[in-house]
C-alpha positions as CSV (number, residue, x, y, z in Angstrom):
1,A,26.2,11.8,18.6
2,T,29.3,11.6,16.5
3,I,32.3,13.7,17.7
4,T,35.5,14.3,15.8
5,N,38.9,15.7,16.8
6,V,39.7,18.2,14.1
7,G,42.5,19.9,16.1
8,N,46.2,19.4,16.2
9,T,46.3,18.0,19.8
10,M,45.2,14.5,20.9
11,I,42.2,14.6,23.2
12,D,42.0,12.3,26.2
13,S,38.6,13.4,27.4
14,V,35.8,15.8,26.4
15,Q,32.4,16.7,27.8
16,L,29.1,16.7,25.8
17,G,26.0,18.7,26.6
18,W,22.6,18.4,25.0
19,I,19.5,20.5,25.1
20,I,15.9,19.6,24.0
21,N,13.4,22.3,23.6
22,G,15.4,24.6,25.8
23,V,15.8,22.1,28.6
24,A,19.4,20.9,29.4
25,Q,19.8,17.2,29.7
26,P,22.4,15.3,31.8
27,P,25.9,15.9,30.3
28,V,28.2,13.1,29.2
29,W,31.9,12.9,29.9
30,Y,33.7,11.0,27.1
31,K,37.1,9.6,28.3
32,T,38.4,7.6,25.4
33,P,41.4,9.2,23.6
34,L,40.8,10.7,20.2
35,D,43.8,11.1,17.9
36,T,44.3,14.1,15.7
37,F,42.7,14.1,12.2
38,G,44.9,12.0,9.9
39,G,46.8,10.4,12.9
40,S,47.3,6.7,13.3
41,G,44.6,6.3,16.0
42,L,40.9,6.8,16.0
43,Y,39.9,10.4,15.7
44,E,36.1,10.0,15.6
45,A,33.6,8.3,18.0
46,E,29.9,7.6,18.4
47,V,28.7,8.7,21.8
48,T,25.4,7.8,23.4
49,L,23.9,10.8,25.1
50,G,21.1,9.3,27.1
51,T,17.4,8.7,26.7
52,Y,14.5,10.9,26.0
53,N,10.8,10.2,25.5
54,F,10.0,11.6,22.1
55,I,6.3,11.8,21.1
56,S,5.2,10.7,17.7
57,G,4.4,13.5,15.3
58,V,5.9,16.3,17.4
59,S,8.8,18.6,16.3
60,Y,11.8,19.1,18.7
61,A,14.6,21.6,18.9
62,V,17.7,19.6,19.6
63,Q,21.2,21.1,20.4
64,V,24.3,19.1,21.0
65,F,27.7,20.6,21.9
66,T,31.2,19.7,23.2
67,Y,33.2,21.6,25.8
68,N,36.2,21.2,28.1
69,P,38.5,19.1,25.8
70,N,41.3,17.7,28.0
71,N,39.5,19.5,30.8
72,N,40.4,22.9,29.3
73,A,38.5,25.6,27.6
74,D,38.3,25.1,23.8
75,G,40.2,27.7,21.9
76,D,38.0,27.4,18.8
77,T,34.3,27.0,19.5
78,Q,33.0,27.5,15.9
79,N,32.6,23.7,15.3
80,D,31.5,22.6,18.7
81,T,27.7,22.8,18.3
82,I,25.0,21.3,16.1
83,S,21.4,22.3,16.2
84,I,18.6,20.4,14.5
85,T,14.8,20.4,14.5
86,P,13.7,16.9,13.8
87,T,10.1,15.6,13.7
88,V,9.3,12.2,15.2
89,G,7.5,10.0,12.7
90,L,3.8,9.2,13.2
91,G,2.9,6.0,15.1
92,G,-0.2,4.7,16.7
93,T,-3.9,5.5,16.2
94,Y,-5.3,8.8,15.0
95,T,-8.8,10.0,14.3
96,L,-10.0,11.3,10.9
97,G,-13.2,13.2,10.4
98,T,-14.9,16.4,11.7
99,G,-15.6,17.7,15.2
100,G,-12.3,17.5,17.0
101,S,-10.6,14.7,15.0
102,D,-6.8,14.7,14.6
103,Y,-7.3,15.2,10.8
104,G,-10.2,16.7,9.0
105,S,-9.6,14.9,5.7
106,F,-7.6,12.1,4.0
107,A,-5.6,14.8,2.2
108,A,-4.6,16.4,5.5
109,A,-3.5,13.0,6.9
110,L,-1.4,12.3,3.8
111,T,0.3,15.7,4.0
112,D,1.4,14.9,7.5
113,L,2.6,11.5,6.5
114,Y,4.7,12.9,3.7
115,A,6.2,15.6,6.0
116,K,6.9,13.3,9.0
117,G,7.0,9.7,7.8
118,I,6.2,7.0,10.3
119,C,8.1,5.1,13.0
120,D,5.5,2.4,13.7
121,T,2.2,1.2,12.2
122,V,-0.3,4.1,11.8
123,I,-4.0,3.6,12.0
124,F,-6.4,6.3,10.9
125,Q,-9.8,5.7,12.4
126,V,-12.2,7.3,10.0
127,A,-15.5,8.7,11.3
128,A,-18.7,8.0,9.5
129,G,-19.5,10.3,6.6
130,T,-18.8,10.9,2.9
131,Y,-15.4,12.4,2.0
132,F,-15.3,14.0,-1.5
133,E,-11.6,13.6,-2.3
134,E,-9.3,12.5,-5.0
135,L,-6.1,11.2,-3.5
136,T,-2.6,10.4,-4.8
137,L,-0.6,8.2,-2.5
138,S,3.2,8.6,-2.9
139,E,6.1,7.2,-1.0
140,I,5.8,7.5,2.8
141,A,9.1,7.3,4.7
142,G,9.4,4.6,7.3
143,T,6.8,2.1,5.9
144,G,7.7,-1.6,5.9
145,P,6.6,-5.0,7.1
146,D,6.3,-3.8,10.7
147,A,5.1,-0.3,9.9
148,A,2.0,0.0,7.7
149,V,-0.4,2.9,7.0
150,I,-4.0,1.8,7.6
151,F,-7.2,3.8,6.8
152,E,-10.2,2.1,8.4
153,G,-13.8,2.9,8.9
154,A,-14.2,3.4,12.7
155,T,-17.5,1.5,12.9
156,G,-16.4,-1.6,11.0
157,D,-19.3,-1.1,8.6
158,S,-18.1,-0.3,5.1
159,S,-21.3,1.6,4.3
160,D,-20.7,4.2,7.0
161,V,-17.6,5.7,5.4
162,T,-17.4,6.7,1.7
163,I,-14.6,8.2,-0.3
164,S,-16.4,9.6,-3.4
165,W,-15.1,11.4,-6.5
166,A,-16.2,12.0,-10.1
167,G,-13.1,12.1,-12.2
168,A,-13.4,14.9,-14.8
169,T,-10.4,14.2,-17.1
170,S,-8.4,11.3,-18.3
171,S,-5.5,12.3,-16.1
172,A,-7.8,12.4,-13.1
173,N,-9.5,9.1,-13.9
174,H,-9.4,7.7,-10.4
175,V,-10.4,8.2,-6.8
176,L,-7.2,6.7,-5.5
177,Y,-3.9,6.7,-7.3
178,F,-1.0,4.8,-5.8
179,N,2.2,6.4,-7.1
180,G,5.1,4.9,-5.2
181,A,3.3,4.2,-1.9
182,D,4.1,0.9,-0.1
183,W,2.4,-0.9,2.8
184,V,-0.9,1.0,2.7
185,R,-4.3,-0.6,3.6
186,F,-7.9,0.6,3.2
187,R,-10.5,-1.3,5.1
188,N,-14.1,-1.1,6.2
189,M,-15.2,1.7,3.8
190,T,-16.8,2.4,0.4
191,I,-14.7,3.9,-2.4
192,E,-16.7,5.1,-5.4
193,N,-16.4,7.0,-8.7
194,T,-19.6,8.6,-9.8
195,H,-18.5,10.0,-13.3
196,N,-20.2,8.6,-16.3
197,S,-17.0,8.4,-18.5
198,Y,-13.9,8.6,-16.3
199,D,-15.1,6.0,-13.9
200,R,-12.0,4.1,-12.7
201,V,-11.8,3.8,-8.9
202,V,-8.3,2.7,-8.1
203,R,-5.1,3.1,-10.2
204,I,-1.9,1.5,-9.1
205,G,1.2,2.9,-10.6
206,D,4.9,2.0,-10.5
207,H,6.7,0.9,-7.3
208,S,3.5,0.6,-5.2
209,N,3.9,-2.6,-3.3
210,H,1.9,-4.3,-0.5
211,I,-1.3,-2.5,-1.2
212,A,-4.4,-4.0,0.4
213,F,-8.2,-3.5,0.4
214,N,-10.1,-5.4,3.1
215,N,-13.9,-5.4,3.7
216,C,-14.4,-2.5,1.3
217,E,-17.1,-1.7,-1.2
218,I,-15.5,-0.6,-4.5
219,A,-17.9,0.7,-7.1
220,N,-18.6,2.6,-10.1
221,N,-21.9,4.4,-9.2
222,A,-22.4,6.5,-12.3
223,A,-25.9,7.5,-13.3
224,S,-25.5,5.8,-16.7
225,T,-23.7,2.9,-18.4
226,P,-21.9,1.3,-20.2
227,Y,-18.8,1.3,-17.9
228,N,-15.7,2.5,-19.6
229,N,-13.0,1.5,-17.1
230,D,-12.1,-1.3,-14.7
231,L,-12.6,-0.6,-11.0
232,I,-8.9,-1.4,-10.1
233,T,-6.1,-1.3,-12.7
234,I,-2.4,-1.9,-12.4
235,D,-0.5,0.2,-15.0
236,Y,1.2,-1.4,-17.9
237,N,4.7,-2.7,-17.5
238,I,5.4,-1.5,-14.0
239,N,6.9,-3.0,-10.9
240,S,4.2,-3.2,-8.2
241,N,3.8,-6.4,-6.3
242,D,1.9,-8.0,-3.4
243,L,-1.7,-6.8,-3.9
244,E,-4.3,-8.1,-1.5
245,L,-8.0,-8.0,-2.1
246,T,-9.9,-9.8,0.6
247,N,-13.6,-9.8,1.6
248,N,-14.6,-6.9,-0.6
249,R,-17.6,-6.2,-2.7
250,F,-17.1,-5.0,-6.3
251,Y,-20.0,-3.4,-8.1
252,H,-20.2,-2.6,-11.8
253,G,-17.3,-1.5,-13.9
254,Y,-15.9,-2.7,-17.3
255,R,-14.1,-5.3,-15.1
256,A,-13.4,-5.4,-11.4
257,F,-9.7,-5.9,-11.6
258,Q,-7.1,-5.7,-14.5
259,N,-3.4,-6.3,-14.4
260,A,-2.1,-5.6,-17.9
261,G,1.6,-5.2,-16.9
262,N,4.6,-7.5,-17.2
263,N,6.3,-7.0,-13.8
264,A,3.5,-7.2,-11.2
265,H,3.3,-10.4,-9.2
266,H,1.9,-11.9,-6.0
267,F,-1.8,-11.2,-5.9
268,T,-4.1,-12.6,-3.2
269,I,-7.8,-12.3,-4.2
270,R,-9.9,-14.0,-1.7
271,G,-13.4,-13.9,-0.3
272,N,-14.7,-11.1,-2.5
273,H,-18.0,-10.7,-4.2
274,F,-18.1,-9.4,-7.8
275,V,-21.4,-8.1,-9.1
276,D,-22.5,-6.8,-12.5
277,Q,-19.2,-6.2,-14.2
278,Q,-19.6,-5.6,-17.9
279,Y,-17.0,-8.0,-19.4
280,G,-15.4,-9.9,-16.5
281,A,-14.4,-9.9,-12.8
282,L,-10.6,-10.6,-13.2
283,Y,-8.2,-10.1,-16.1
284,I,-4.6,-10.9,-15.1
285,Y,-1.9,-10.9,-17.7
286,N,1.7,-12.1,-17.2
287,A,1.7,-12.2,-13.4
288,D,3.0,-15.1,-11.2
289,Y,2.0,-16.2,-7.7
290,L,-1.8,-15.9,-7.9
291,S,-4.2,-17.0,-5.2
292,I,-7.8,-16.6,-6.4
293,E,-9.9,-18.4,-3.9
294,D,-13.3,-18.3,-2.2
295,N,-14.8,-15.5,-4.4
296,V,-18.3,-15.2,-5.7
297,I,-18.9,-13.8,-9.2
298,S,-22.5,-13.2,-10.2
299,S,-25.0,-11.4,-12.5
300,A,-23.0,-10.6,-15.6
301,P,-25.1,-8.1,-17.6
302,G,-24.2,-9.2,-21.1
303,S,-22.2,-11.4,-23.5
304,G,-18.5,-11.4,-24.0
305,F,-17.9,-12.1,-20.3
306,Y,-14.8,-13.8,-18.9
307,A,-15.3,-14.3,-15.2
308,I,-11.7,-15.2,-14.5
309,D,-9.3,-14.6,-17.3
310,I,-5.6,-15.5,-16.6
311,Q,-3.0,-15.3,-19.3
312,Y,0.8,-16.1,-19.2
313,C,1.0,-17.1,-15.6
314,D,3.7,-19.6,-15.1
315,I,4.4,-20.0,-11.4
316,G,2.3,-20.5,-8.3
317,L,-1.4,-20.5,-9.5
318,S,-4.3,-21.5,-7.3
319,V,-7.9,-21.0,-8.5
320,Q,-10.0,-22.7,-5.9
321,R,-13.5,-22.8,-4.3
322,N,-14.9,-19.9,-6.4
323,I,-18.6,-19.6,-7.2
324,I,-19.4,-18.2,-10.6
325,R,-23.1,-18.0,-11.1
326,N,-25.9,-16.6,-13.2
327,I,-23.6,-15.6,-16.1
328,S,-25.0,-15.6,-19.6
329,A,-22.3,-16.9,-21.9
330,D,-18.7,-17.2,-22.9
331,F,-16.2,-18.3,-20.2
332,G,-16.3,-19.1,-16.5
333,I,-12.5,-19.6,-16.1
334,R,-10.0,-19.3,-18.9
335,L,-6.3,-20.1,-18.7
336,Y,-4.3,-19.1,-21.7
337,Q,-0.6,-19.7,-22.5
338,C,0.3,-20.7,-18.9
339,S,3.3,-22.9,-18.8
340,F,3.8,-24.6,-15.4
341,T,6.3,-27.4,-14.7
342,S,6.2,-30.9,-13.4
343,A,7.4,-29.7,-10.1
344,D,5.0,-26.8,-9.8
345,H,1.5,-27.5,-11.2
346,G,-1.2,-24.8,-11.6
347,I,-4.4,-25.9,-9.9
348,I,-8.1,-25.1,-10.7
349,A,-10.1,-27.0,-8.2
350,N,-13.5,-27.1,-6.4
351,N,-15.0,-24.3,-8.4
352,F,-18.8,-24.0,-9.2
353,I,-19.8,-22.4,-12.5
354,H,-23.4,-21.8,-13.5
355,F,-24.8,-20.3,-16.7
356,N,-28.3,-18.8,-16.9
357,N,-29.0,-20.0,-20.4
358,S,-28.1,-22.8,-22.9
359,S,-25.8,-20.9,-25.2
360,A,-23.7,-23.2,-27.3
361,S,-20.8,-20.7,-26.9
362,A,-20.6,-21.0,-23.1
363,E,-17.5,-22.7,-21.7
364,G,-17.2,-23.4,-18.0
365,I,-13.5,-23.9,-17.9
366,I,-11.2,-23.6,-20.9
367,V,-7.4,-24.3,-20.7
368,Q,-5.6,-23.2,-23.9
369,Y,-1.9,-23.7,-24.8
370,S,-1.0,-24.4,-21.2
371,D,1.0,-27.2,-19.5
372,Y,0.9,-29.0,-16.1
373,V,-2.5,-27.7,-15.0
374,D,-4.6,-29.8,-12.6
375,V,-8.3,-29.2,-13.2
376,V,-10.1,-31.3,-10.6
377,Y,-13.4,-31.4,-8.6
378,N,-15.1,-28.6,-10.4
379,T,-18.8,-28.4,-11.1
């Protein structure tokens, strides 16, 4: 607690009392002199009251007050007391689902996160079932490198938990929309859009950093095709960095992932399986620090397909050990206008590319207008 001498007499001691939820706590006797406000000495001090075991997610009524300055009654008690009702941020593991779970829906969990913030990593164990929800994920107070928000299927099987939505308008063309959320992970679940036109699954907006999808199935499961939208998109010209896509399965979509912005960097795309995208698995424009490794891209349904299309990447590129198979034509890996340096080469290595026909237009790897790229040990 911070105490201040706002009187016209120096204080040589004062007592502090504090009450939590109506229960008085051990008082504190502060014995260091406090000068008058505007005097030559210190007139304000931080005082440690003691310890109390606060429980995550619980609200508390806290009252702190001073009394007996200079061991005398205070002549003016109007500014002696402060009362607050803080809520301790969430932390630890919670259940999400029906039948006695801590939260009945993803929306209910997000409402609590926005109201309370977090004080430690929060894990929502999601019970098996299908959740028909469209979710916007905004800034959550307290998130950081040591405090993430994790939604995970409780069984570990991504087919057991499904977030499903059919976007009905262009403004609601998503299942998940990250709008300022940081340090959020989804793992061990299926996320699907079932609309025939507004079929995007994940939209990442501005200032949404450290987003991750691990062991998820991300799909457009509309009844008809063609697919109109990419499964995951990063908005144009926004600042959202550090996206992690690991060990997921991507089904259908115009593309699986597109970054069309100028200010989004640091993508880790590793161990995923991309199946039946219309025009490509990955389209990444003007982003640096890319690790695209150990993925499988297969069964492209038509022509005009670019399995991995990277443009204007100039720093930190690794495209390695990917398997691109059973595609019909056009490009396996394309690098366009990527200017690396003699000290920092881009690398395309140990990839396997297979076309299912003998089209003269097919190109396994094409590097255009790019410098200092090592293309080695590919098949």
